[in-house]
C-alpha positions in Angstrom: -0.2 0.2 0.0 1.1 3.4 -1.0 1.0 5.6 2.6 -2.9 6.0 3.6 -5.0 8.7 4.6 -6.5 8.5 8.6 -10.4 9.4 8.3 -13.4 9.5 10.8 -16.2 9.6 8.8 -18.9 11.4 11.7 -22.1 10.7 10.4 -20.9 7.3 9.7 -19.4 6.9 12.4 -16.5 5.1 11.0 -13.0 4.7 11.2 -11.6 5.0 6.9 -7.7 5.0 5.5 -7.7 5.9 1.8 -5.5 7.1 -0.6 -5.4 7.2 -4.5 -6.0 3.5 -5.5 -7.2 2.1 -1.8 -10.7 2.7 0.6 -10.6 1.2 3.8 -13.5 1.1 6.2 -12.7 -0.5 9.5 -13.6 -0.5 13.8 -11.4 1.6 15.2 -12.1 2.2 19.1 -13.1 5.6 18.1 -15.8 4.0 16.3 -16.5 0.6 18.3 -17.3 3.7 20.9 -20.1 5.6 18.8 -21.6 2.1 18.1 -21.7 1.1 21.4 -23.0 4.7 22.5 -26.2 3.7 20.0 -26.4 0.4 21.5 -26.5 1.6 25.1 -28.7 4.5 24.1 -31.5 1.4 22.8 -31.4 -0.3 25.6 -29.9 -3.5 23.4 -28.8 -6.7 25.2 -25.3 -6.4 23.2 -23.1 -6.1 20.8 -21.9 -8.7 17.3 -18.9 -7.9 15.6 -17.3 -9.6 12.9 -13.5 -10.9 13.9 -11.5 -11.3 17.6 -8.8 -12.6 16.0 -7.5 -9.3 14.2 -7.9 -7.4 18.0 -4.1 -8.5 18.6 -3.3 -5.6 21.2 -7.8 -6.2 23.0 -8.0 -2.5 23.0 -11.3 -2.6 21.1 -12.3 -6.0 23.1 -11.2 -3.3 26.1 -13.6 -0.9 24.5 -16.5 -3.2 24.4 -15.5 -4.7 28.0 -15.3 -1.1 29.3 -18.2 0.9 27.6 -21.0 -1.9 26.8 -24.0 -1.5 29.1 -22.9 0.7 31.4 
């Protein structure tokens, strides 16, 4: 990949990396926390996510544990 630029879409609450050839949307702590705030506001029972294995530092799982249903 060439150098990627980070952008946070505040409407979609999504993290984005892009350059002239690529566009990648992904979960980062800011995006995940916004989604958890929505879940908590609607008093939903939980969260589902695509893949835990890519969270090799545990950072995203910690965001879930520290914010879900608080």
